[in-house]
Structures are given as C-alpha cells and as structure tokens.
FIZAVEX-398993 format. One record per residue (C-alpha): residue in three letters; x, y, z. Coordinates in steps of 0.05 Angstrom, whole numbers, plus 32768, in hexadecimal, padded with zeros to 4 digits. Each point is the difference from the previous one (the first is absolute). Layout:
! residues N
ALAXYZ;...
This chain:
! residues 77
MET81B6745F7A25;ALA7FF9801A8043;ASN7FC67FED8030;ARG7FD980438006;GLN7FD27FFB803A;ARG7FB880257FFF;PRO7FFE8039802A;ALA7FCF7FFB803E;ARG7FBA80177FF9;ALA7FE88033801F;THR7FCC7FED8042;ARG7FDA8026802B;GLU80247FEB803E;GLY8045800F7FD2;ALA7FEC80457FF4;GLN7FE8800A8050;ALA80457FEC8018;HIS802180267FC5;THR7FDE803F801B;ALA800F7FEE804A;ALA80447FED7FF9;SER801080487FCC;GLY7FD6802F802F;ARG7FD2801D7FD5;GLU7FB97FFE8006;SER7FD07FEB7FC5;LEU7FD7803B7FE6;GLN7FBF7FF68011;PHE7FBC80317FED;SER7FCA800A802C;LYS7FBF80267FF8;VAL802980428023;ASN802E7FFD7FC2;LEU7FCB7FF67FDA;ALA7FD68045801E;PHE804A80217FFA;GLY80077FEF7FB5;ALA7FB980107FED;ALA7FFD8046801D;GLY803D800F7FE3;PHE7FFA7FE97FB7;ALA7FB08028800C;SER8035803F8017;LEU80227FF57FBA;VAL7FC37FFB7FD6;LEU7FE380368020;GLY803C802E8004;TYR801480077FB6;TRP7FBA80017FEA;LEU7FFB803E802E;LEU8048800C7FDA;SER7FDB7FF87FBA;GLY7FC58033801B;GLY803380318015;SER800180048045;ILE804D80148011;THR7FF07FF7804D;ALA7FD87FBE8014;ALA801C7FDB7FCA;PRO804A80028013;LEU7FED7FEE804A;LEU7FDA7FC57FED;LEU803A7FEA7FD6;VAL802B8011802F;LEU7FD57FD88030;GLY7FF77FC27FD9;TYR80547FFC7FEF;VAL80158010803F;VAL7FD37FEA8033;LEU7FD17FCB7FF4;LEU80247FD87FC5;PRO80407FF28030;LEU7FCC7FF7803D;ALA7FE67FC97FD3;LEU803A7FE57FF7;ILE80277FFE8045;LEU7FC17FF8802B;
C-alpha cells in the first residue's frame, strides 16, 4: 500500500496567510450589518403584515425596501 499523508490541519495563521495570498477579505459582520439586517427583517414583517390586511400601497413599498435596499446593504457593508 502506498504511504498516505495526512492533510495539514487548518490553523488561524494558515487561514490568514491563505486569505492574504488570494486577495480575498473574510466576512466580518459588525453592528452596522446587524442594524441593516434587523431593519430589513422588520420591514419585511411589517410589509407582509400590511399585505395580509389589504394594504396595496404601503405593503409593496416596505417589501421592496426590505428586499432591494436594506437586506443587500446588510450583506455588503
């Protein structure tokens, strides 16, 4: 049988070196991301609640605001 080598264990230093070498930044969520995510979620909940109540003006605006503006900002920033 051939001698098999174990894969190297991932370490924090190795991951940071790999990240720096590949030019990618790791995802780090801050309070700003949390605030935009919470606002987006609240906008969606309120929008669907108004939609179930028959609102045809405010509900779509809140849903578009949540899906198109707030949630993407929570992921991007």
